[in-house]
N, C-alpha and C positions, 0 to 999 in steps of 0.2 A: 105885469100879466094883464091884461085887460078884462079878462073873463073866467073867473076861479072857478066856476061851477063846470064850465064845459071844457076845461083842463082836469078837472077830477073826472070826468067821465072817461075821458079819452085816454088820461093814465090809466086807470083802472084796467081798461082792457088791454092795454099795455102791460101792464102790470102782468095778469094772467097769464098771457101770450110767450113772457119771457118765461115765466115759470110753468110753463105747459107739461114741460115732460117730468114733472118733480110726483105726478102721481098720489097728488093731495085732492082734499076736497077744498072748494073754495072758503066753506069756513075755519080748516085751520088756519088760516093766515088773520094776520091782525088782530087776534083774541078776539074774536066777537065784537072790536072795536067798530069795524064797514074799512074801507078804502080809507088813506091818508094821503094828501103828498108829503114826499119825502122832506125832511130840511134840506138837502142835499143835491141841488140843480145847478146845470151851467147849460149857458150857449154854445155849443160847439159848432165845425163847420157844418158837421149833418143834419145837426138840431137840437132837439132841447134835454140834455141827459139829467137821465136821473137815477140816483144812488140811493141804496137802503141797507144801512151797516148790518150786519148779522144780528140775529133777534130783532133788530126792528119792527117786521113784516112776516117774518116765515123762522119756523124753529131753527136754532145757533148750525145745526148740522149741516144746513142747507145752503149755508156761508150769504156775502152779500148779494142783494139783489142793486141788477143795473142794466139800464136799456135806455135806449133816446127813443125820443119821438121825432120824425123829420117835419122840416117845418112845412111842408104841400100840407101835414094834417093841422096844423097851428092859426092859419089864415081865420082872424077872427078872436083867433084866444089871446097870444100874442101881440102887442102896441105893434105896430105897423115897423115903426124904425129899428124894433130888434128881427122881422123878417129878412132872412139871405133873399140878395136879389139879383 
């Protein structure tokens, strides 16, 4: 990752987009610690995949949170060697 700060901003937007149907206030996630990048990330054919285990970022009853950020949104964030060509 070339720019962790930018990735956090993009990841936070994508996180709340993935959780938009939960009908919960944003302050109910991450237990007032603020958004953080997950320990579980992977490069896939579609982009950078994020996975939060149940209770890692949201109440356990909501289950895991997973989403993918497309490569076209990651220019300048990932080192160019890792961007899909």
